[in-house]
C-alpha positions in Angstrom: 18.8 -53.6 -18.0 19.4 -52.6 -21.3 20.0 -48.7 -20.0 22.8 -49.7 -17.3 24.3 -52.3 -20.0 25.7 -49.4 -21.8 27.7 -49.6 -25.5 30.6 -48.1 -27.8 28.0 -48.1 -30.8 24.9 -46.6 -29.9 24.0 -44.0 -27.7 22.2 -44.7 -24.3 18.3 -44.7 -23.6 16.8 -41.7 -22.2 15.0 -42.7 -19.5 11.8 -40.6 -18.8 12.2 -40.2 -15.1 15.5 -38.4 -15.5 14.3 -35.6 -18.3 15.7 -32.7 -16.3 19.5 -34.2 -16.3 19.6 -35.4 -20.1 17.9 -32.1 -20.9 20.5 -30.1 -19.3 23.3 -32.7 -21.0 21.8 -31.9 -24.6 22.0 -28.3 -23.9 25.5 -28.6 -22.6 26.2 -30.5 -25.7 25.0 -28.2 -28.2 26.7 -25.0 -26.9 30.0 -27.0 -27.5 28.9 -26.7 -31.3 29.9 -24.0 -33.9 26.1 -23.0 -34.4 25.3 -23.5 -30.7 22.9 -20.2 -30.8 20.8 -21.2 -33.7 20.8 -24.7 -32.1 19.6 -23.4 -28.6 16.9 -21.3 -29.9 15.5 -23.8 -32.3 15.0 -25.8 -29.1 13.3 -22.8 -27.1 11.3 -21.6 -29.8 11.1 -24.3 -32.9 11.5 -23.5 -36.3 12.3 -19.6 -37.4 9.9 -19.0 -40.1 10.6 -16.1 -42.6 7.6 -15.5 -43.8 6.0 -15.9 -47.3 7.5 -14.4 -50.7 6.1 -14.2 -54.3 8.9 -14.3 -56.8 9.1 -12.3 -60.1 8.7 -14.6 -63.2 9.0 -11.3 -66.2 7.3 -8.4 -67.6 4.5 -8.3 -69.9 4.3 -6.6 -73.4 2.6 -3.6 -71.4 5.1 -3.1 -69.1 3.4 -5.0 -66.1 5.3 -7.6 -63.7 4.4 -11.1 -63.8 4.1 -12.7 -60.3 4.6 -16.2 -59.4 2.4 -17.7 -56.4 3.2 -17.3 -52.6 6.0 -19.9 -51.2 7.4 -19.8 -48.2 10.9 -17.9 -47.7 13.9 -19.3 -47.4 17.4 -18.4 -46.1 18.7 -18.0 -49.5 15.8 -15.6 -50.3 17.5 -12.6 -48.0 20.3 -10.4 -49.7 23.4 -10.6 -47.8 22.8 -7.0 -45.4 19.9 -9.2 -44.4 21.1 -12.1 -43.8 24.2 -10.4 -41.9 21.7 -8.5 -39.6 19.8 -11.9 -38.5 23.4 -13.0 -37.9 23.8 -10.1 -35.5 20.6 -10.4 -33.6 20.9 -14.0 -33.1 24.1 -12.8 -31.2 22.7 -10.4 -29.0 
């Protein structure tokens, strides 16, 4: 039986009939990690989406603004204030 044999180099196989026990173990493991809040929220709710944004590419000779195509917003697109606000909201 491969599940009972055990191994020092490989994680044990997940037994489908014992899902609740494994789910609890995984959650306990995540709680011990530095980014536990983010890990548990991504497990419960999926990846957090920041919406979309358009980059400013420059200005025209007439003074207009050139805007690039719409793209998914990333964490790096947020300014420091918004990053801090988001992290504070995740803690509460």
